[in-house]
N, C-alpha and C positions, 0 to 999 in steps of 0.2 A: 384468730378469732376465738377458737375453742379455749386457748389458754387465757385470754382476757376474760371470757365469760366464766371460766372455771374459777378464776381467782375471785370473781365478784359473787357468784351464786353457789359455787361448789360443784364438784364433778357430776353428782347425780342429777341435780336440777338442770345443769347445762346439757347433759345428755338428753334429758326429756325435752328441753326446748328445741334442740337441733333435730331430734326425731320428729317432733310435731311439724317443724318447718319442712323437713324432707317429705313427710306424708302429704302436707298441704301442697307442696310443689309438684309432687308426682301425681296425686289424685285429681287435683283441680286445675293443673296447668299442662303438664306433659302428656298424660294419657288422653285427655280430651283432644289435644291437638293431633296426636298420633292417629287417633280414631277418625278425626275429620279428614286427615290426609289420606288414610286408607279408603274412606268412603269416596273421596273426590276422584280417585283413580279407578274406581270400580264401576261397572255398568249398573244401571237400574234394572234389575231382573226380578221377576216374581219369585216367591219362596221356593217353588218347585224346581227352578233352574239354578239356584245357588249351589255352588260347588261343581257345576257341570262344565261342559266344554266352552260355553259362552262366558263363564265367570272368570275373565282375565282382566288384568290391569290395562287401562286404555286412557288415551288423552282426549277422548271424544267430549267429555264434560267440559274441558277447558276450551275445546274448539268451538263450543256453542257460543261463547262470548265473542269470538272472532268472527263468527258468521252472522251475529245478530247486531245490526247497526243501531237499533233502538237501545239495547242494553249497553252497547259501547258508549253511546252519547250520554246515557244516565251515569255510567261509571266515571267518565271524565268530568261530567258536571258535578258529581259528588266530590271528586278530588278538588276541583277549582273552588267550589263553594266552601269546602272544609278549610282550605287555605284562606279564603276570604274571612270566614268566621274567626280563624286564628289571628289574622292581622287586625281585625276590628276589635277583638277582645284585648289584644296587646296594647293597642292605641288607647283604649278606654281604661285599662287597668294600670298602665305604667304611671300616669300622673297620680292616680289614687294611691298606689303603693308607695310612691315617693313622699306623698303628703303624710301618709300614716307613719312612715319610717323616720322622716327627717324634719317635718314641719309641725305636725300636730303634737299637742301635749299628751301625756299618758291618758288623761281623762277623755280628751277628744278622740284619740285613737281607739280607746276601748268602746266609746259610743259608736263610732263608725263601723268598727268590726261587728258590734252587736247588731246594728242595722243591716249589715250585709248578711249575717248568719240567720237572723230570725225568719226571713221568708223561706229559707231552705229547711225549716222544720216541717213545712208542708210537703205533701207528696208531690213528686215531679209531674205527675199527670194533672193534678189540680192546678199547679203553677202554670203549666202549659195551657190549660183551659182558660185561665185568667187572661193570658195573652191573646187567646182566641177572641175573647170578649172585647178586650181593649182594641185590637186591630180590626175588628169586624166593620162592615160597611156602614152600619148605623151605631158604631161603638163610640166610646167617650173620646178617643183620640181624634177621630174625624169631626166629632161635635166641637171639640176645643179648637181645632184648626179652622173650622167654618166660623165659629164665633169671633175669632181673631182676624177674620178676612184674609187668611193666608192662602186659602184655596177657594175655588169657585164651586167645586163639587166634591163629594166624598171620594176618597182614594180607595181602591180595592187592594189593600195590603196583602190579602190572603189569596190573590189570584196568581201570584208568581212565587219567586223564591224569597222575596223581601221578608215576609212573615216568618219563614223558617230561619233565616239568618238572624233576625232580631231575637227570636225565641232561643236560639242556640247560644248567642252571645250572653244573654241573661242566664241561661241554664248553667253555663260553665264558667261564669265569671270568677267564682271562688278558686277554681283550679289554676287561674292565672294570677290572681291577686296575691295569694299566700306565698307561692314560690318567689315572686318578685319582691314582696315585702321582706322575706327572710334574707334574700340576697342583698337588698339595699340597706337593710337595718345593720348589717355587719360592716358597712363602710364607715370609716372614721370621718366624722363630720369636719374635722380640721382640714382635710383635703379639699372639701368643697369651699370652706372659708378661705383657704390659701389661694385657690383658683380665683375666687371672686375678688380678693384683695389685690391680686396681680392683674386685674383688669379683664378677666375672662367673662364673657356673657353667659347667660343661663344655657343657651343652646350649646355653646362650645363646652361648658362645664359638664353637661350631661353627656355630650358626645365623647369627650376625652377622659372623663373620670367615672361618672356614675354608670353609664351603660357598659363599659369594659368590665367593671367590677361585678355588675349584675348579670353577666352573660350566662352563668349556670342557672340562675332563676328564670331568665328569659327562655333558655332552651328547655328547661323542665316544663314551664307553663305552655309553651308552644306545642311540645310533644303531647302533653295531656289533653289540651283542648282539641288539637287536630284528631287524635285518636278517638276521643269521645264524639266529636262531630261526625267523623267518617263512619263510626259505628252506631250512630244514633238511629232509633226507629220511632220512638214516641213523638218527638217534636216534628219531624217531617210528616208523619201520619196525621197529626192533629192540625198543624198550621199550614201544611202544603196543599196545593191544588192538584187536580189530576195531571196537570202539565209540569209539575215540579216534583216528580217522584225521586226518591233517594235510592241508592244502590242497595241499602239494607232492606228496603221494601221488596226489591226483586228477590233477594235471598229469602225473605220471609215467605214470599209467594211460592218459591220452589219447595220449601220445607213443608208448609202447612196447608197450602191450597193446591199446589200441583202434586204433592206427595212424592216428589223426586228428591230424596235426601242426598243422593250422590251428586246431582247437579247443584243443589244448594251448598253442599260442602265444597265443591270446586269454586264457586263464586265467593264463598266465605274465605277460602284459603288465598284467593287472589287479593281480597281486601286485606288480609293479614300481611301478605308480602308487601303490599303498598304501605301499610303502617310501619313495618320494619324498615323499609327503604326511606321513609320520611324521618324516622329516628336517626338513621345513619347520616342522612343529608343535614339535619339540624346539628348533629354533633360535629360534622366536618365544618359547617358554616360558622358555628360559634367557637370552634376549636376547644371543645370540652370533652371529657371522658365520662364513663359511666359512674366513676367515683364522684365527680362534680355534680352530676345530676341526682345521685342518690343522697346527697347531703340533706 
């Protein structure tokens, strides 16, 4: 890597680029994670007792999750809901990505991409509030369904997890579309034409040709959407009801309302391990490596 960069930019600029990358990696990734792990294994003590006989590493912060059935249920619900958001986003984005890559003309593809990107020029909080208005009990969605006689009474979309899942699918759609588009766009269109000419249906063509070729894009999109969903705080806080709390809200409460940073760090580290485990699982499932995902 250094040799390739050195040939392109020169040794001095290459050294500066690598140094900045190293500083960014150490200061913004490695050190915060090490500090979080240290906090998670330390007891929550007043300043006067820090460094004293009670200031020893302990597993009590992790045992709290095992002893609290409410937090356990929220934790597993967060996992399941994040997987559901990932699957829904994949099902929505795959046809769109295929259309952009292989069906649409360059002008149509540019217009579609522009329509996808423009809403994301607005702050995420404002976009989430817009979904709060749309999904509200007296909102435009219920008004439209009532006017079409599809429902007899307004639906409370915001009383459960439905509003949170809809909001997350919309919030992270770009993180699924673009990896899929990049993967499908590199597929030679002659392979699809050959399969169709040999009598293969569209479902079989996608199953045997398009999807195997797009596996790195699918894996990348699933990893990004799952991690963003599992770590989201704004969307569940705005679109969720008291009965649909997210695990990140529990972490937030430990840090900023309970004042127990050690307990919050333990919960955050458990969530981090979950995300790492999901990455490994997706890589094994799609049989891709880090090099394929990083393309």
